[in-house]
C-alpha positions as CSV (number, residue, x, y, z in Angstrom):
1,X,-124.4,21.8,45.4
2,X,-122.8,25.1,44.0
3,X,-123.5,26.6,40.6
4,X,-120.4,25.5,39.0
5,X,-120.8,21.8,40.1
6,X,-124.4,22.0,38.9
7,X,-123.1,23.3,35.5
8,X,-120.4,20.5,35.3
9,X,-123.0,17.9,36.0
10,X,-125.4,19.3,33.4
11,X,-122.6,19.3,30.8
12,X,-121.7,15.8,31.6
13,X,-125.3,14.7,31.4
14,X,-125.8,16.3,28.0
15,X,-122.4,15.4,26.6
16,X,-123.9,12.3,25.2
17,X,-126.4,14.5,23.2
18,X,-123.5,16.3,21.6
19,X,-121.8,13.0,20.8
20,X,-124.9,11.5,19.3
21,X,-125.3,14.6,17.1
22,X,-121.8,14.4,16.0
23,X,-122.4,10.8,14.8
24,X,-125.5,12.0,13.0
25,X,-123.2,14.3,11.0
26,X,-120.6,11.5,10.5
27,X,-123.4,9.1,9.2
28,X,-124.8,11.8,6.7
29,X,-121.2,12.4,5.5
30,X,-120.9,8.7,4.9
31,X,-124.0,8.8,2.8
32,X,-122.5,11.7,0.7
33,X,-119.0,10.0,0.6
34,X,-120.5,6.6,-0.8
35,X,-122.0,8.3,-3.9
36,X,-121.1,11.9,-4.6
37,X,-123.4,11.8,-7.7
38,X,-126.3,11.8,-5.2
39,X,-124.6,14.0,-2.7
40,X,-126.8,17.0,-3.6
41,X,-129.8,15.3,-2.2
42,X,-128.2,15.2,1.2
43,X,-126.8,18.8,1.1
44,X,-129.7,20.2,3.3
45,X,-129.7,17.3,5.7
46,X,-125.8,17.7,6.2
47,X,-126.0,21.5,6.8
48,X,-128.9,21.1,9.3
49,X,-127.2,18.3,11.2
50,X,-123.9,20.3,11.4
51,X,-125.6,23.5,12.5
52,X,-127.4,21.6,15.2
53,X,-124.2,20.0,16.3
54,X,-122.4,23.5,16.7
55,X,-125.3,24.8,18.7
56,X,-125.3,21.9,21.0
57,X,-121.5,21.9,21.4
58,X,-121.3,25.7,22.2
59,X,-124.1,25.4,24.7
60,X,-122.4,22.6,26.6
61,X,-118.9,24.0,26.1
62,X,-117.5,21.1,24.1
63,X,-114.8,23.1,22.1
64,X,-113.5,20.3,20.0
65,X,-116.9,19.5,18.5
66,X,-117.8,23.1,18.1
67,X,-114.6,24.0,16.3
68,X,-114.8,21.0,13.9
69,X,-118.5,21.7,13.2
70,X,-117.8,25.4,12.4
71,X,-115.0,24.4,10.1
72,X,-117.5,22.0,8.2
73,X,-120.1,24.8,8.1
74,X,-117.6,27.2,6.6
75,X,-116.7,24.7,3.9
76,X,-120.3,23.9,3.1
77,X,-120.8,27.5,2.3
78,X,-118.8,26.9,-1.0
79,X,-121.1,24.0,-2.0
80,X,-124.3,25.1,-3.7
81,X,-127.4,23.3,-2.7
82,X,-128.8,20.6,-5.1
83,X,-125.4,20.2,-6.9
84,X,-123.0,17.2,-6.7
85,X,-120.1,17.7,-4.4
86,X,-116.8,18.4,-6.1
87,X,-113.8,16.2,-5.3
88,X,-111.5,19.2,-4.2
89,X,-114.0,20.4,-1.8
90,X,-114.8,17.0,-0.6
91,X,-111.2,16.4,0.5
92,X,-111.2,19.5,2.6
93,X,-114.5,18.5,4.3
94,X,-112.9,15.0,5.0
95,X,-110.1,16.7,6.9
96,X,-112.8,18.6,9.0
97,X,-114.7,15.3,9.4
98,X,-111.6,13.6,10.8
99,X,-111.1,16.3,13.3
100,X,-114.7,15.8,14.4
101,X,-114.3,12.2,14.6
102,X,-111.2,12.6,16.9
103,X,-113.5,14.4,19.2
104,X,-116.1,11.7,19.2
105,X,-114.2,8.9,20.6
106,X,-116.0,6.5,22.9
107,X,-115.0,6.1,26.5
108,X,-113.5,2.7,25.6
109,X,-111.4,4.4,23.1
110,X,-109.9,7.2,25.1
111,X,-106.4,5.7,25.0
112,X,-106.4,5.8,21.2
113,X,-105.0,9.2,20.0
114,X,-106.0,8.7,16.4
115,X,-109.4,8.6,14.9
116,X,-110.8,6.6,12.0
117,X,-110.8,7.9,8.5
118,X,-114.3,7.0,8.0
119,X,-117.2,5.7,10.1
120,X,-119.7,3.1,8.9
121,X,-123.3,4.1,9.6
122,X,-123.7,0.8,11.6
123,X,-121.5,-0.3,14.5
124,X,-119.8,-3.4,15.2
125,X,-120.1,-4.6,18.9
126,X,-117.5,-6.5,20.8
127,X,-118.3,-8.6,23.7
128,X,-115.1,-10.2,25.0
129,X,-114.2,-11.3,28.4
130,X,-110.6,-9.9,27.7
131,X,-111.1,-6.2,27.9
132,X,-107.5,-5.6,26.9
133,X,-108.0,-7.5,23.6
134,X,-111.3,-5.7,23.0
135,X,-109.7,-2.2,23.3
136,X,-106.9,-3.4,20.9
137,X,-109.5,-4.7,18.4
138,X,-111.3,-1.3,18.5
139,X,-108.1,0.6,17.7
140,X,-107.3,-1.7,14.9
141,X,-111.0,-1.6,13.6
142,X,-110.9,2.2,13.4
143,X,-107.9,2.2,11.2
144,X,-110.0,0.2,8.7
145,X,-113.0,2.7,8.9
146,X,-115.2,0.8,11.2
147,X,-117.1,2.2,14.2
148,X,-116.7,-0.3,17.1
149,X,-118.0,-0.4,20.6
150,X,-117.0,-2.9,23.5
151,X,-119.2,-3.9,26.4
152,X,-118.4,-5.2,29.7
153,X,-121.9,-6.8,30.5
154,X,-124.7,-8.6,28.7
155,X,-127.1,-5.9,29.9
156,X,-125.1,-3.3,28.2
157,X,-124.9,-5.2,25.0
158,X,-128.7,-5.9,24.9
159,X,-129.6,-2.4,25.6
160,X,-127.2,-1.1,22.9
161,X,-128.7,-3.6,20.3
162,X,-132.2,-2.4,21.1
163,X,-131.2,1.2,20.4
164,X,-129.1,0.3,17.2
165,X,-128.8,-3.0,15.6
166,X,-125.2,-3.8,14.8
167,X,-123.6,-5.1,11.6
168,X,-122.1,-7.9,13.4
169,X,-121.2,-8.9,17.0
170,X,-117.9,-10.5,18.1
171,X,-118.9,-12.7,21.1
172,X,-116.9,-14.7,23.6
173,X,-118.9,-17.8,24.4
174,X,-118.1,-17.3,28.0
175,X,-118.9,-13.6,28.0
176,X,-120.6,-12.9,31.3
177,X,-120.6,-14.7,34.7
178,X,-121.1,-18.2,33.6
179,X,-119.9,-20.9,31.1
180,X,-121.6,-20.4,27.7
181,X,-123.2,-17.1,29.0
182,X,-122.3,-15.5,25.8
183,X,-124.2,-18.1,23.8
184,X,-127.4,-17.4,26.1
185,X,-127.1,-13.7,25.5
186,X,-127.0,-14.2,21.8
187,X,-129.9,-16.4,21.9
188,X,-131.8,-13.8,23.8
189,X,-130.8,-11.0,21.4
190,X,-131.7,-12.9,18.2
191,X,-135.3,-13.5,19.5
192,X,-135.7,-9.6,19.4
193,X,-134.9,-9.1,15.7
194,X,-136.7,-10.1,12.6
195,X,-133.5,-10.8,10.8
196,X,-130.6,-12.4,12.6
197,X,-127.4,-10.5,13.4
198,X,-124.2,-12.2,12.1
199,X,-122.3,-13.4,15.1
200,X,-118.5,-14.2,15.1
201,X,-117.9,-16.5,18.1
202,X,-114.6,-16.9,20.0
203,X,-113.6,-19.5,22.6
204,X,-110.4,-20.2,24.3
205,X,-111.6,-23.2,26.2
206,X,-114.4,-25.0,24.5
207,X,-114.4,-26.1,20.8
208,X,-116.8,-29.1,21.3
209,X,-119.4,-30.0,18.6
210,X,-122.2,-29.3,21.2
211,X,-121.0,-25.6,21.6
212,X,-120.5,-25.1,18.0
213,X,-123.8,-26.4,17.1
214,X,-125.4,-24.1,19.7
215,X,-123.5,-21.2,18.3
216,X,-124.5,-22.1,14.7
217,X,-128.2,-22.4,15.6
218,X,-128.2,-18.7,17.1
219,X,-126.7,-17.1,14.1
220,X,-123.0,-18.0,14.4
221,X,-121.3,-17.4,11.1
222,X,-117.9,-18.2,12.3
223,X,-116.3,-20.0,15.3
224,X,-112.8,-19.5,16.4
225,X,-111.2,-22.0,18.7
226,X,-108.7,-21.3,20.0
227,X,-109.0,-17.6,19.7
228,X,-107.2,-15.9,16.9
229,X,-105.3,-12.5,16.6
230,X,-107.0,-9.2,15.6
231,X,-105.7,-9.4,12.1
232,X,-107.8,-12.5,11.3
233,X,-110.8,-11.2,13.2
234,X,-110.9,-7.9,11.3
235,X,-110.9,-9.9,7.9
236,X,-113.8,-11.8,9.0
237,X,-115.7,-8.8,10.4
238,X,-115.3,-7.0,7.3
239,X,-116.9,-10.0,5.5
240,X,-120.1,-9.5,7.4
241,X,-120.5,-5.7,7.0
242,X,-122.7,-3.8,4.7
243,X,-119.6,-2.4,2.9
244,X,-119.9,-5.9,1.1
245,X,-123.6,-5.5,0.1
246,X,-124.2,-7.2,-3.2
247,X,-124.6,-5.0,-6.1
248,X,-127.9,-5.3,-8.1
249,X,-127.9,-7.6,-10.9
250,X,-127.9,-6.1,-14.4
251,X,-130.5,-7.8,-16.3
252,X,-131.2,-7.3,-20.1
253,X,-134.7,-8.4,-21.3
254,X,-135.4,-8.9,-25.0
255,X,-139.1,-9.5,-25.7
256,X,-141.1,-8.3,-28.7
257,X,-144.1,-7.8,-26.6
258,X,-143.8,-4.4,-25.0
259,X,-146.4,-5.3,-22.4
260,X,-144.5,-8.4,-21.4
261,X,-141.2,-6.6,-21.2
262,X,-142.6,-3.8,-19.1
263,X,-144.1,-6.5,-16.7
264,X,-140.6,-8.2,-16.5
265,X,-139.1,-4.8,-15.8
266,X,-141.5,-4.0,-13.0
267,X,-140.8,-7.5,-11.4
268,X,-137.1,-7.1,-11.6
269,X,-137.0,-3.6,-10.2
270,X,-139.2,-4.7,-7.2
271,X,-136.6,-7.4,-6.5
272,X,-133.9,-4.7,-6.4
273,X,-132.4,-5.5,-9.8
274,X,-131.4,-3.1,-12.6
275,X,-133.4,-4.0,-15.7
276,X,-133.0,-2.8,-19.2
277,X,-135.6,-3.9,-21.8
278,X,-135.6,-3.8,-25.6
279,X,-138.3,-5.1,-27.9
280,X,-136.4,-5.0,-31.3
281,X,-134.0,-7.9,-31.7
282,X,-131.8,-5.8,-34.1
283,X,-130.9,-3.5,-31.3
284,X,-129.3,-6.4,-29.2
285,X,-125.7,-5.4,-30.1
286,X,-126.2,-1.9,-29.2
287,X,-127.8,-2.8,-25.9
288,X,-124.9,-5.3,-25.0
289,X,-122.3,-2.6,-25.5
290,X,-124.1,0.1,-23.7
291,X,-125.6,-1.9,-20.8
292,X,-123.1,-4.6,-20.3
293,X,-125.7,-7.1,-18.7
294,X,-124.7,-9.9,-16.3
295,X,-127.8,-11.8,-17.2
296,X,-129.8,-11.9,-20.4
297,X,-133.5,-13.0,-20.8
298,X,-134.6,-13.7,-24.4
299,X,-138.0,-14.5,-25.9
300,X,-137.9,-17.6,-28.0
301,X,-140.0,-16.5,-30.8
302,X,-139.9,-13.0,-32.4
303,X,-140.5,-11.5,-35.8
304,X,-137.5,-11.9,-38.0
305,X,-135.5,-14.2,-35.8
306,X,-135.6,-16.5,-32.9
307,X,-134.1,-16.3,-29.4
308,X,-131.8,-19.2,-30.3
309,X,-130.3,-17.3,-33.2
310,X,-129.8,-14.2,-30.9
311,X,-128.1,-16.5,-28.3
312,X,-125.6,-17.8,-31.0
313,X,-124.9,-14.0,-32.0
314,X,-124.2,-13.2,-28.3
315,X,-122.1,-16.3,-27.6
316,X,-119.7,-15.3,-30.7
317,X,-118.5,-12.4,-28.5
318,X,-115.9,-13.5,-26.0
319,X,-116.9,-11.0,-23.3
320,X,-120.4,-12.4,-23.2
321,X,-119.3,-16.1,-23.6
322,X,-120.1,-16.8,-19.9
323,X,-123.1,-14.5,-19.3
324,X,-126.2,-16.6,-18.3
325,X,-128.9,-16.7,-20.9
326,X,-132.6,-17.5,-19.9
327,X,-135.1,-18.3,-22.6
328,X,-138.6,-17.2,-22.1
329,X,-141.5,-18.8,-24.1
330,X,-144.9,-20.6,-24.0
331,X,-143.1,-23.6,-25.5
332,X,-143.8,-26.7,-23.4
333,X,-142.1,-29.3,-25.5
334,X,-139.1,-30.5,-23.4
335,X,-137.2,-31.6,-26.3
336,X,-137.4,-28.2,-28.0
337,X,-136.4,-26.6,-24.7
338,X,-133.3,-28.7,-24.4
339,X,-132.5,-28.0,-28.0
340,X,-132.7,-24.3,-27.4
341,X,-130.4,-24.5,-24.4
342,X,-127.8,-26.5,-26.4
343,X,-127.5,-23.5,-28.7
344,X,-126.2,-21.1,-26.0
345,X,-129.0,-20.9,-23.3
346,X,-128.7,-21.7,-19.6
347,X,-132.3,-22.0,-18.4
348,X,-135.8,-22.0,-19.9
349,X,-138.9,-20.3,-18.2
350,X,-142.4,-20.9,-19.5
351,X,-145.1,-18.3,-19.8
352,X,-147.1,-17.3,-17.8
353,X,-144.1,-16.5,-15.5
354,X,-144.3,-16.8,-11.7
355,X,-142.3,-13.8,-10.5
356,X,-141.0,-15.6,-7.5
357,X,-139.7,-18.3,-10.0
358,X,-138.1,-15.6,-12.2
359,X,-136.4,-13.8,-9.3
360,X,-135.0,-17.1,-7.8
361,X,-133.7,-18.2,-11.1
362,X,-132.0,-15.0,-11.7
363,X,-130.3,-15.1,-8.3
364,X,-129.1,-18.6,-8.7
365,X,-127.6,-17.9,-12.2
366,X,-126.3,-14.5,-11.3
367,X,-124.6,-15.8,-8.0
368,X,-122.9,-18.6,-9.9
369,X,-121.8,-16.3,-12.8
370,X,-120.4,-13.7,-10.4
371,X,-118.4,-16.5,-8.5
372,X,-116.9,-17.8,-11.8
373,X,-116.1,-14.3,-13.0
374,X,-114.4,-13.5,-9.7
375,X,-112.2,-16.6,-10.2
376,X,-111.2,-15.3,-13.5
377,X,-110.5,-11.6,-12.8
378,X,-109.7,-11.4,-9.0
379,X,-106.7,-12.3,-7.2
380,X,-107.4,-15.3,-4.8
381,X,-105.6,-13.9,-1.7
382,X,-106.6,-10.4,-1.6
383,X,-109.8,-10.4,-3.5
384,X,-108.6,-7.4,-5.6
385,X,-108.5,-7.5,-9.5
386,X,-105.6,-9.6,-10.9
387,X,-102.9,-8.1,-13.2
388,X,-104.7,-8.8,-16.5
389,X,-108.1,-7.4,-15.5
390,X,-106.4,-4.4,-13.9
391,X,-104.8,-3.4,-17.4
392,X,-108.1,-4.2,-19.1
393,X,-109.8,-1.7,-16.6
394,X,-107.2,0.8,-17.3
395,X,-107.8,0.6,-21.0
396,X,-111.4,1.2,-20.4
397,X,-110.9,4.3,-18.3
398,X,-108.5,5.6,-20.7
399,X,-111.2,5.5,-23.4
400,X,-113.8,7.0,-21.0
401,X,-111.3,9.8,-20.0
402,X,-110.7,10.6,-23.8
403,X,-114.4,10.6,-24.6
404,X,-115.4,12.8,-21.5
405,X,-112.2,15.0,-21.6
406,X,-111.5,14.1,-17.9
407,X,-108.3,13.7,-16.1
408,X,-107.2,10.2,-15.1
409,X,-104.4,9.1,-12.6
410,X,-102.7,5.7,-12.2
411,X,-100.7,4.7,-9.2
412,X,-98.4,1.8,-8.3
413,X,-97.7,0.8,-4.8
414,X,-95.0,-1.4,-3.5
415,X,-94.7,-2.7,0.2
416,X,-91.3,-1.8,1.6
417,X,-88.9,-4.5,2.6
418,X,-91.6,-7.2,2.1
419,X,-89.2,-10.0,1.7
420,X,-87.8,-9.1,5.2
421,X,-91.4,-9.5,6.6
422,X,-91.6,-12.9,5.0
423,X,-88.2,-14.0,6.2
424,X,-88.7,-12.7,9.8
425,X,-92.3,-13.7,10.4
426,X,-93.3,-16.2,7.9
427,X,-95.2,-16.2,4.7
428,X,-98.7,-16.5,6.4
429,X,-98.0,-13.2,8.2
430,X,-96.7,-11.8,5.0
431,X,-100.1,-12.9,3.3
432,X,-102.1,-11.2,6.0
433,X,-100.1,-8.0,5.5
434,X,-101.1,-8.0,1.8
435,X,-104.8,-8.6,2.8
436,X,-104.5,-5.9,5.3
437,X,-103.3,-3.3,2.7
438,X,-105.9,-4.5,0.2
439,X,-108.7,-4.0,2.8
440,X,-107.2,-0.7,3.8
441,X,-107.3,0.6,0.2
442,X,-110.8,-0.7,-0.3
443,X,-112.0,1.1,2.7
444,X,-110.5,4.4,1.8
445,X,-110.8,4.8,-1.9
446,X,-114.0,5.5,-3.9
447,X,-116.3,3.0,-5.4
448,X,-115.3,4.4,-8.8
449,X,-111.6,3.7,-8.2
450,X,-110.1,0.3,-9.3
451,X,-107.6,-1.5,-7.2
452,X,-105.6,-4.4,-8.5
453,X,-102.8,-6.7,-7.2
454,X,-100.2,-6.1,-9.8
455,X,-97.9,-8.9,-8.8
456,X,-96.2,-10.1,-5.5
457,X,-96.3,-7.1,-3.1
458,X,-97.2,-4.6,-5.8
459,X,-100.6,-2.9,-6.2
460,X,-102.1,-0.9,-8.9
461,X,-104.9,1.9,-8.5
462,X,-106.7,3.5,-11.1
463,X,-108.3,6.8,-10.2
464,X,-110.8,8.1,-12.8
465,X,-111.5,12.0,-13.0
466,X,-108.8,12.6,-10.6
467,X,-105.9,15.1,-11.1
468,X,-102.4,13.8,-10.1
469,X,-102.2,16.3,-7.2
470,X,-105.3,14.9,-5.8
471,X,-104.3,11.4,-6.3
472,X,-101.1,12.0,-4.5
473,X,-102.6,13.7,-1.5
474,X,-105.2,10.9,-1.1
475,X,-102.5,8.2,-1.4
476,X,-100.1,10.0,0.8
477,X,-102.8,10.2,3.5
478,X,-103.4,6.5,3.2
479,X,-99.8,5.9,3.3
480,X,-99.4,7.9,6.6
481,X,-102.3,6.0,8.2
482,X,-101.3,2.6,7.1
483,X,-97.8,2.8,8.5
484,X,-99.3,3.5,11.9
485,X,-101.2,0.2,11.8
486,X,-99.8,-2.5,14.1
487,X,-99.5,-5.8,12.3
488,X,-99.9,-8.8,14.8
489,X,-97.5,-11.7,14.7
490,X,-98.2,-14.0,17.6
491,X,-97.1,-12.1,20.8
492,X,-95.2,-9.5,18.7
493,X,-96.3,-6.5,16.5
494,X,-94.6,-4.7,13.7
495,X,-95.4,-1.9,11.3
496,X,-95.3,-1.9,7.6
497,X,-94.8,1.0,5.1
498,X,-95.2,1.4,1.3
499,X,-93.7,3.4,-1.5
500,X,-96.0,4.8,-4.2
501,X,-95.5,6.4,-7.7
502,X,-98.3,8.3,-9.5
503,X,-98.7,9.3,-13.0
504,X,-101.3,11.3,-14.9
505,X,-102.6,10.2,-18.2
506,X,-101.4,12.3,-21.0
507,X,-102.9,10.7,-24.0
508,X,-100.6,7.8,-24.2
509,X,-101.4,4.0,-24.2
510,X,-102.0,2.1,-21.0
511,X,-98.6,0.6,-21.2
512,X,-96.7,3.8,-21.5
513,X,-98.8,5.2,-18.4
514,X,-97.9,2.1,-16.4
515,X,-94.2,2.6,-17.2
516,X,-94.2,6.2,-16.1
517,X,-95.9,5.3,-12.8
518,X,-93.4,2.4,-12.4
519,X,-90.6,5.0,-12.8
520,X,-92.3,7.3,-10.2
521,X,-92.4,4.2,-7.9
522,X,-88.8,3.6,-8.4
523,X,-88.0,7.3,-7.6
524,X,-89.8,6.8,-4.3
525,X,-87.7,3.8,-3.5
526,X,-84.6,5.8,-4.4
527,X,-85.7,8.7,-2.0
528,X,-85.7,6.3,1.0
529,X,-89.1,4.5,0.6
530,X,-92.3,5.4,2.6
531,X,-93.2,8.3,0.4
532,X,-95.3,9.1,-2.7
533,X,-93.8,10.5,-5.8
534,X,-95.7,12.0,-8.8
535,X,-94.2,11.5,-12.3
536,X,-92.5,14.6,-13.7
537,X,-92.8,13.6,-17.3
């Protein structure tokens, strides 16, 4: 073997090391991207990971990775250590990250010329007998910011799960060389993990109760028979990813005993909740306004007033009318407990409190309260905020922007020729397009941004602390990517575009701001659609 062939063999052997390091950089960026307020804590980690990537890539002559890494390092020089990352610089780094992600495509993705906007830290694994469909799914998933891998054998899948536990697995029940081999593989996999992996099963041939039961028993969350198109599968995959991790419950505790209140705070924080304690009942109004709790725990008997009286005051405020109130007392008289709950309470816990009982009660009440709230403020089709709540959030963000003297942008989006989509492909496909855009926006905007379905095929986006030029750039990038997404319709595919209007808050009311964004949207329509226009007023 000559020197050149040895060098090539070595390069191929270590290419995986470069790719792995590139994914370390992508994963670290994901941490920063999720919460820029904590980005300073990851500064050193990001710099070190990128520097290591550049050294590896240069050593093994992987120019794409090296160039992307050097560009990131150059931008990081403008980011002081231990300081939050500013939005303008973050957008430049995101461009470099996209260049890196294009160089980090897996072997199964080589026919895809575009890379995802954003990788999740944990992958989605795909084990389908139909390799063509697996590749198609991967390309679609990447548009939505997922990192996906397809496998051709059970052995490869098991090995990959041992190295990196996936967020979810899409599994054909007949994946492998025998009937129900996919089920057997999952049963083997689940035994190796302390917590089960969510599995989405597919079957073209067997939808029997026996097969469904076996699938359910080994962690099957969904079972599709007959198999469905990629659009529906992606919606289900998104449901079982960490992107939907439940936010900690915000619990307000009012107890005149400081020791008891601190004990409650400790128990709640250990359970992953956000607790705020007060010991003076006269501070309740201020605490409600500042903390906006999802659950309230009240001591029954306090100097100057009772928990029942405080509950009545709380219930007089419409915004807290449905917030669960849990009484806390040594009172064991059931009739008095029932009377207390008739005056605004939802549950009654007796002292001394069993921490497990407390946490379970809060979870049960909190889950139900959130479900009811979602029915009131969210659109049932897309899961986005409804028209009324979107305007409420806009009012809140205007107040915040005025108080903090920060910019605020508001955008209106309208899907182009949506009526034609419904007329050509049917309303179920039209609904899927709406869900597709809503998921696309959720994946690519910040957690601090608010996305609402304004009505029909119109969407509204509130971007706090964002200049109109930055808002336009972000939304234009989303527009360019979304119009490349293939929308499945049976054995056909089509593309959809949208038009957008952006307006910067200039001190006016929310209604006036909406009207300016709507006029900018109208200008986009007049300009030929599929573009983003910023209000000139």
